[in-house]
N, C-alpha and C positions, 0 to 999 in steps of 0.2 A: 327783514327776512334773511335767514341764514341759508346760503346756497353754497354749493361746491362748484366752483367755476373751473371748467376744463380748458386746457390750453391746446396748442397745436401738436403736430406729430413729435416735435422735439420734446415738448413737455410730457407727452405720453410715455416716451421711452425713459425719461428721467423718473417719472412716477413708478413705472413698472420695474426699474432697476432696483428699487428698494422694497419691492412687494414681498419678497420671501426672505427678509432678514431674520425671521424666526421660523423654526421648522414646525409649522402647524399643519393640520389637515386641511386640504382644500376641497371644497364642495363645488358642484357645478349644477346649473339648472338653465332652462331655456324658456324665456318669456317673449312673446311677440305682441307688438303694438302696431297701430296704423295711424298715420297723420297725413293730412293733405298738404301739398306744397303751398308755399306762400302764406302759411298760417301766421297769424299775428303773434307778437311777443306775449308770452304768458298763456298761450293756448294749452289746454289740458291734454296730456297724452295718455297717462295711465297712473294708477296708484302702485308704483314700482315696489315700494317697501312692503306693502300688504301682499302683492302678488308673489314676491320672493320669500314670504314668510318671515320677514324681519319686523321686530318691534320698533316703533318710532323712537322710544327712549334709548335704544341701543345704537342708533345710527352714528351719533357723534362719538360715544366711547369706543365703538368698534372701528373707528376711522373709515367710515363709509366714503368710498370714492369711486369714480367712474372714468373709464378710458374708452376711447373709440379709435377705430382705424380709418383715418381720413375724414372723420366727421366734424372736426374742428370743435367749435363751441356752439353748435346748433341747438343742443338740448342741455337742460340743466335739471337738477333735482333739488327740491325744497326739503332741507333736512328737518324741518319742523313738522311737516305733514306727510313727507314721503311721496310727494307727487312729482312725476316727470312732466316737464312742460317745455314749450318751445322758447328758446332764448334769442334766436336771431333768424333772419329770413332764410327759408329753405327753398332753393331753386332746384327742382328735380332735374331739369335739363342740364344745369351746371354740375350737379352732383353725379348723375349717372348717364348723361348723354341720351342716346337713343335706345338704351337698353329697356327691355320690356319689364324687367324687375328692378326695383330700386329700393335698397334698404340701408339703414344705418346700423352697423353692428357695434354694440356696446359691451364692455366687460365691467361688471360691477364687482368690486372687491371690498370685503370686510375682513377684519382680523379678530382674533381672540374668540373662537378659533378662526383661522384663515379659511375663507370661502370665496370662490370665484363663480359668478353667475354670468351667463351670456344672454343678452337682451337684443332682440332684433326689432327695429322700428321701420316698418314699411312706409315709404313716402308715396302717397297716392298722387297721380297726375290730375291736374285740373286744366281746363281749357284756357290757358293764359297765353297761347302763342297763335296768332293768325297764320293762315297759309301765306307763303311768300313765293314769288317768282324771282328768278335770278336777275331779270331785267324788267324794266317798266314797259318795254316795247319789243315785240318780236316781228321781224320782217320776213315775208315769204314772197318769193318770185315764182309766179305760176304762169306758164304760157297760156295763151288763149286757146290753144289747140287741145288742151287736155280734155280727155273724155269725161263723160259723166261718171260718177262714183269713184273718180280718182281720189286718192287719200294722201293727206299731207300731215305727217306727225308734228305735234307741237310739244314744246317743253312744258312739263307739268310743274305744279307748285310743290313745295315741301313744307311740312309742318313739324316744328320741333317737339310737339307733344307726342304721346304714344297712345295706342289702343284706339278706342272710339274717337278720341279727340284728334287723332291724326288721320282718320278715314275721310278722304276728300271726295267731293262731288263737284262736277264742272257744269257750268251753264254758259251758253253762247248767246250773245246779243242777237236779236232777230235779224235774219238775212235771207234773201231769196236765193242766193247763190250757194250758200254753204250750210251744212248741218254738222253737228258735233257727234262723234262716236267715241266710246271709251273702250280701251283695251286693258284687260286684267292680265297681269304678268306674274302669275303664280306667287302670290304673297309678296310681290315686289311693289304693289300699289297699282293705281290706275293711271293710265297715260291718255291724254286727249289727242284725238285725230280729227282733222278737218276733212269732210267728205263733200266733194263737188256735186251739187244737186242741179245746177243750171249752167249751161255753157257760157263761158266768158267771152266778152267782146271788148277787145282793148280800145277800139275806137269809141265805144260808148262809156265804158268804165275802166279807164287805165289804172285806177287805184281804188282799193276798198279798205275801209277801216272798221274793224270789229272789236268787241270787248269780250274777253274770256274771264269768267269769274269762278274762283275756287272757294268752296264752302266746306268747313270741317264738320265733324259729327258731334262736337261738344255742345254743352248746354251752359250758357247760350252759344249759338253758332257764331263763328268768326269767319270772315271772308277776306279774300285777297283777289286782285284783278290785274290783268295785263292787256295792253293794247296790241291788237294784231293788225299790222300794216301789210296789206296784200298788194304786190305790184304785178300787174297783168302784163306778161311779155308776149311779144309777137314772134313768129318764125317757127322754129322746130316743132313738129307736130307730136312726136313720140319721145317720151322721156325714158331713160334707162329704167329697167325694172329688176329688182333682186328676185331671186327664186323664193326667198322668204322675207317677210318683213321683220321677223324677230328671230335672232339666233341665240341659242343658249349653249354656253361652253363651260366646262369644268376643267380646272388646271390646278396643279399643286403649287404651293408657295415655294419660294427659293428656286424657281426654274431659272435656268441659265439664260443669259442674254441671247437674243436671236432665236429663242425657242418659238416655234410656230404655235400661235393661239388658234387661228381659224383662217381658212381661205374662202373669201366671199366670191359670189358669182352673180353677175348682173348682165343683162342683155338689152339691146336697143333695136326696135323694129325698123328703124330708119336704115337708109343706105348711105354708102360713101362716108364722108367725114362726119355726118350726123350720127353714124353708128359707132364711131370710136368713142370710148368712154375713159374717164379718169376717176380713180377712187381717192377719197380724202375724208378726213375727220370733219364732222359737222362743226359749225361755229358754236354749237351748244356744248361741245366737249370741253371741260375745264382744263386748265394747264396741268393740274396734278395728274390727270389721266394721260394727257399728251406726252408727259415725261416718262410714263411707264411703258407705253406701247408705241410702235411704229407701224404704219400701213404703207404697203407698196402700191403706188398709184397706178401701176400697170396691171399687176396680178391680183390686187385686192387682198393679199396676205397680210394678216396682222401678227406681228412678232413682239416678243418681250424686249424692252429697251432698258429696264432698270430693275432693281431688286423688288420682288413681289413678296410682301410680308402679310400673312394672314392677320397678325395682330394689329396691323395698321388699318387694313380694310379687307373684309371678306367677300365683297362683290364690287364689280366695276360695270358701269353702264356706258357703253360707247355708241354714239350716234355716228353713222357713216353715210356720206353722200356719194353718189356716183353721178358724174356729169358728162354729157356728151359734148362733142366739139362743134355741134351745129350752131347756127346763128339765128336766134339767140340760143345759148346752151340750155339743155333741159336736165333736170336733176331728179334722181331717184333716191329714196331714203330707206334705211333699215336700222335696226337697233341690235347691238350685240351685248348680251348679258354674260359677263365672265364671273363665274363663281369660283372663289379660291378655296382649295382644300387645305386643311391644316396639316402641317408636317410637325413632327416632334423635334423642334429646333430650339426649344427653350428649356433649359435645365431648371429644376425646382430651386426655390430660394428658401433657406432656413434662417429664421431669426429667433435668437434666444433673448427674450425680453427681460428676464429677471432671474436673479440667483440669490440663494440663501446659503452662504458658506462662512466658515467651515461647518460640516455636519457632525454633530456629536456622535461618537460611536455607540451611545446608548439610545439613539433616536428610534422612535417607534416606526414599525412597518407602516407604510402609507404616507409618511411625511413627504410633502412636496418640496422638491429641490429647485426646479426651474420651470418656467412657462415657455413653450416653444410653439411658434407658428410657422407654417409652410405655405407656399403658394407656387403656382405655375401659370405662366401667361398663355400656354396652349389651351385648347378646348377639347371637349370630349374625353376619350380615354387618355389622350396625350396630356391632359391637364389634371388627371386623377392621381393624387400623390399618396403614397404609403410611406410611413416612417418606420425605421428600425434602429436599434441601439446595439452597439458593439464596443468592446468585446463583452464576453459574458461577465456579469457583475451583479451585485445585489441591488440593482436599480432596474426600473422598467418604465416604458412610455405608456401613458394612459390617455386615450383620446377623450377630450372633453366636449368639443363642438366643432364639427366639420374639420377644418384644417388646423385645429388647435390641439396641442398635446401638453400634458404635464409630465415632467420627469419626477418620479416618486421612488421612495425607498421600498425595495421588495424583499429585503432580507436583513440579517443582522450584520453589523459592522464590527471590525476588530482592528483598531489602529496599529496594534503591535504586529499584526499579520500584513496588512496593507495600509499604508499611511495616506495614500491618495489614489484616486482613480482618474485616468485619462479616458474619458468617454467620447465616442464619436457618434453623433446623430446623423443617420443617412436617410435622405429623402429620395425616393425613386418614383418616377411617373409610370403611367401605364402604356407608354408608346412602344413602338417596335422599330428599331432597338430603343430600349428605355434609356433615359438620361437620369442622372442623379447628382445630388449635391450633398456635401457634408458640412457639419459644424462641430467643433470640438468643445467639450465641456470638461473642465478640470475640477474635480470634486475632492476637496481636502477633508480628511477625517479628523475631527477634534478629539483630543485625548480626554479620557475619563479614568479616574483612579480605580482601575479594576484589576491591577496586578500587584501582588505583594512582593517585597524584595525577596530574592532567592539566593541562597548560598550555593557555592559550587558543590558542596557535599554536606550531608547532615551532621557530620562529626569530624573533628580534627584532633590529632594527637600531637602534643607539644612536649619536647624534652628540655628541661631547664636544670642546669647544674646547681646543686645546693650552695648555700653561702653566697648567693648572687648579690650584686650591688643593689641597694634600694632604687626603685624607679627604672629598673632594667626593662628594655623592650624585649618581650618574649615571643610575640606573634602578631600578625596582622590579619584580621578577618575582612572579607570583602563580599558584599552582596550586590547583586545586580537587579535593578527594577526595570522591567520592559516598558514602563510608561515614559512620559516625556515631561520635561521642565520640572515644575514643583512636585508633580506626582512621582518623579524619579529621584528626587533628592533624598538620600538615605541618611538617617542618624542612628548611631549605635549606642547601646547601653547594656549594662549588666542586669541579668535577672537575679535579683538579690535573694540570698538564702543564708542559712547558718552553716558554718563549717566548725563543727564541734561547739565550743563556747563562744566563738567569735563570728562576726559578720563576714561575708564573702568580700565586701568592699575594703576590708582591712588587708586583704592579701593582694588583690589585683584591681586594676581599673582599666577602662577602655575609652579611647578618644572618640568623641561623638562623631567627628567628621571623617577622620582617616581610618578608623577601625583598629588602630594600634592598641595592643594589649600590653600593659606594663605590670611588672611585679613590684608591689609597693614596699616589700620588706624582704630581707634575706630568708630563704626557705631552708628548712632542715629536713633532709630525706628521712632521718631516723624518727622525726616527729610526724612528718606529713609526706607520705610517699606518693600519693595521687591526689591531685586537686581537680575535681570535675565541676564545671559550672557551665551556664548557658549565657550566650550573648544575643541580645535582641536587636534586630534591624527593623526600623520603622520609617516609612516614607512620610513626605510632607503633604500628602493629598488630603482631601476632605470627603469622607472620613478617612483617617490614616489606616494603612494596612501594614502588617508586620509579619516577621517570621523569626525563628530562633535557630541557633546552631550550638552544638555541644562541643566544648573544648575539654580534653583530658590532658592535664598538665602532669607529666611524670617528672618527679624530682630526681635528677641523676646524682649519683654518689660521688663524693670527693673523699680523699683519704684523710679523714679527720678522726678516725677511731683506731687505736692500737689493738693488736691481737690480744685476746684474753684466753688464759688457760682454762680448760673446762673438761671434765670436772677436776677439782683439786686432786693431784696424784697422791698415792699413799706415801708415807715417809720413806719406805724402802721396800725393795722386792728381792726375793731370793732366787738364785740361778744355780743349777747344778753345774759342777765343773766339767762334766763329760759332754756338755752341749756342743754339738758340732758347728761348723761354719754355716752362716746363713740362717740361723735359727732366730726367730723373733723372741726377744726376752721381755720387752716392755713397749709401751706406746704412749706418746705425748699427744694429748688432744687440745686443740685450741680453736677458737672461733673469733671472727672479726665482725663487728656490727655494721661495717660497710658492706658493699656488694660489688659483684663483678671483679674487675682486676684488682681493686683495692682490697677485696676480701680473699684473694688467692694467696694462700699462705705457703711458705717454704720453711723447712727445718734444716738445721745444721748444728754440728757439735762444735763447741768452743775448744780452743787449743789446749786448755788446761786439762781436758779429758784425755789427751793423748798419753800414750804409755811413757813412763819415765825413761830417761836415757835415750830418747829418740827412737824407741822401738815402735813397731807398728801397733796402733791401737787395736784392742780386741773387739771394739764395738763401733758401729756406725748407725746413723739415723737416716731413714728414708726422706728424700728431698721434699716430697709432697705428701707422704703418708704419715710422717711422724713416728713410724715404727722403728724401734731400736733393735737391731739384730747383730749377731756376732760376725766378725770378719774372718775368724779362724777358730780352730778348736782351742778351748781353754786348757791351760795346763797349770801345774803346781806353782809355776813362777808368777802367775798372775796374783795380784793382791786380793785378799778376801773381800776387801771393801772397795767398790768401784764408785767414784763420784763423777757423774756425767752432767755437764752443763749444756743444755739444748737451747739454741737461739731460734725463736719463731719470728719470722719476718714476712710482712705483706709485700705486695708489688706496687704499692702506690708511689706517688712522687710528691714529697720525699717518702721513703719507706719508713714505716713504724714497726717497732720490734717489741718482743716480750721474751723473758728468759725463764726456763724451767730447769730445776735441779732434780736429777734422778739418782737415787742411791741403790746400788745393786750389791747383794751379798752372795759371794760364791760359796757353795756348800759342797763338801765331799760326799759323793754318793756312790762311788765305785763306777767301773766301766759298765756300759750298757749298750745293747745293739741299737742300730740307728732307728729301727722301728719303735723300740721301747723309749728311746729318748724323745721321740715325737709325742709319745703318749704322756711323758712327763710334762712336756710343755703344755699339752692340752689340745682338745679338738679345735679350739678357736684359732690356734696358729696354723693347723692344717687347712682349715677353711679359708683363712686369709691367703695362704699360698696358692690354693686352687683358684680363689677369686682373682688373684693377681695375674695368673696365666690367662683366665677368661678376659680380663680387662685388656690385656695386650692384644688378644685376638680381635676383640671388638674395636679396639683403637686402630689397628692396621686396616681393617675393613672400612671403618668409617672415614679414615683419612683418605683412602683411595677413592671412595665414592664421592666424597665432598670435593676433592681436588679435581676429579673429572668434571663434575657439574660446574665447578667454578670456572674452569678453563673454557668449557662450552658456552657458559653464560657470558663471559667477557668477550669471546669472539663474536657471538651474535650481537651483543650490545654495541660493540665497536663498529661492526659492519653497518648496523642500522643508523648509528649516529653519524658516521662518515658519509652515508648515502644521502643525508639531509642537505638542503641548500646551504651554500656557504654563508649566506646572510644570517643563518641561525646560530652560527658560532659553535656548532656541535663538535667539530674536529679542529677548531682553531685553538692553538695552545694559548694559555693565559696564565696569569699569576695564580699560584695556589692559594686557596682560602682555608684558614684554619677552621675546623669544625668547632672547636672549643678551646679556650686557653684558660687553664685553671689559675694562671698567675693573675689575670685581671678579672676573673669571674664572669666572663661573657657568657651569653645564653645561646642555645641552639634549639631548633625545633624541626619538626617533620610533620607534614600534613596527612599522609596516608594513615588509615586506621590500623592500629596494631594492638595486640594484647601482650602484656609482659608474661614471659614464661620463666618460672624459677626452676632451677635444677638443684636438687638437694641431695646430699650424701645420705646414705642409710644410717650414719652413725651420729649425726648432729644436725644443727639448724642449717638453713640455706647458706651456701658459701659462694655461689656464682649465679649470675643472671645472664642468660644467653642473649637477651635482647639489649643489653647495655652496650653501647659503642664506646669503647675506651678511648680517651684522648691521647693515650700513650702509644698509638699505633706507630709502626715504622714510618719514617718520613716519606718514603715513596708512596705508601698506601694512602696516607693522609692527603698527599697532593692529588693523587688520582681521584679520590672521593670528592675533594673540593672542586676539581675541574668538572667532573660529571655533573655536579649540582649547578655549577655556573652555566654550563651549556644547556641544561634542561630547563633552567629558569625556576626560581623558588620564590616563596612568599617573602623571604627576608634573607639578606646576605648571610651566608654561613649556615643556612638550614639544610639538613641532610635527612632524606627520607629513609626510614629503616627498610623500605621495600626495594630500594635501589640495589643493594648488595646483600641479599639474604644469605646466599651460600658463602660469600666472603666472610660474614660474621661468624658463621659456624666454623669455617675453616680457621679463622684466627683463634677462636676459642680452643680448638683442638691443639694448636701449637702453643697456646699459652698455658694450657692445663692438660698435659699429656696423660695424666693418671686419673681415670674416672671410675666411679663405682658402677655396678650393674644397672642401678636405677638411672643414673645419669646418662649412660650410653643408650638405654632404651628410650629415654625422653628425647635424646638427640635424633635417633632414627625416626621416631614419630614426627618430629618437627620437619 
């Protein structure tokens, strides 16, 4: 026979500690059985599997097991037929004492899914204990002078059974002198009393021997007997008499020592020394009661002498004798019944019998986390316990049976918000004032891969100088995953696509672990100005989650293209000799395929164009406009053929140049007024002169505005940086970091999102880029920019954000290119 053998209390706790290793739903039900005590081994109790709705075939697979509180191995379950049967001797008196109700509480537990059933087995009393007297013989000393109907209390018998089996009746052996009377003491049982029916004569009967038999109400009846030895005394005629034969007193437990319980009052009808009385405890009072109470032999006051605990005993029966000093002394008797009232002096006890941790954050609502039992040794309202859970959390307590609770999930969990919960289970009784006890439960939330890696921003802008070294580190992407352990381990990869005729992976690569992005080959800004691609971050969870970030890689220009003349100038141009000073006679146009500072062109005349003999040249060229104008009025001494050599040079490092040759033919046309000479030159020259005046006005206004904003921005920025904690290094001087060095081809980047703004002249292709940060800044400015980035913290050493110094860039552009067209100035003001 396959049985599930249950162990003691230690084994019960061990079994229950593994009860909730899986977070399954717990069910509860209540089944009640009844079995007589002393039943033989194998006695049928009930079909527990059928009554609980369980199939016999699923008992073993579902790990059917049973636990009891203090029940030992009294009961077992046959797992083949699902029958609950008696395993060992059940002694009701040993299990429950004198309690009227006696039950064995069982917890039946099955898994897959987890269910908890509560089974109560009532143990019925059988008449297996006979009435017992404390001694085999009771001695009574009765003076011969006692009057008829005098009463003499006897010690009753006790029966360990309960109910009808403990209801005792008494029978006295036949006697002509005494009869038996029974006193009912309000649910305290029956007490026998001897009643004198015939006067005693010591000379005739100095001693009497009777038998008192106690019979219980069981079937069959059991009996017990005691011998009554009555000694007939001579002398004192009147015994002391209490005013009552039975005193009932109620007092609270935990009363202080010397607290008065009751003051007894007895009197003696005799005179003289025979009237003097002494109070004492009867010989029937056991030592346990004598230690709890004291009696004053003179006053009859009974006082508390030791701790009174309701949980130890709720009633005390004290037999008191009062004896006079006559010869022979006479004794009076009374009984004091002390009922102890319960005080709320026991705090509840909280026991957490099992845990299932950690709890996955995707656990279903209603998942059982722990089983909790509470108890209180007090009675009545003082022993009624209510449980609560704090603090507020997605858990709740569910009462399953009497003082049993389940801690279950009541809401959704999110490990990223709260990784663990420290719960406190409070048990409070119904006393006044109430007492409470607490038990702590630490619930750890297990991680589930429910968070994808997240980048700090959806898009990054990176600046890389062209002609970089292969394998150059250009940027580092970083994504954060709010999950834990493997679910938070992020791997990076490129989102492959085509860039023109080639694959993206031929241009850049990303390190899977660090997120470092590398340029695999030198970049050419003139071929590829913007490289836009996506980097994917994917965690190691199951299933994996991922997200993408967009990188815009702007290729910064290097001075690798010389200026080009555009369009080709005519072989020669004719100029009237009467043209005055400052008149534009020709213009050299050039363009540079580079951008920014590298495309900023300047014009100058070569020395061979100077006048012969060291005279002042009649022509000059605009430094930034390329316009050739007269420096003085032409005269007859000037050669008719003027050959001008114009050098066009960019501002790169090193600077690249181009040379343009302009031939001017001076023609005689007679003197003409100034206005007419302008007409000869043409409306284009007049428009150019007016535009030049407007440009200078715009330039002055723009420089003033940008300078003011720059100073204000630097002051505010410096104040904010210096007000930061010293540990951040905001205002701590440090070594300057170069933003870019064209000599070694290092790379620089910036994370804030930006858009390139091109400023184009009205006469040709783009020549300047306002968003390009030239590496040829003045040394002081470069150092300041490097320190700002170092203090603020960047993705990569040497990275500079274009949003850190927006006004500074515009300011620098103004000083690098003082001559702007109308369109360029309007774009600057819009920016």
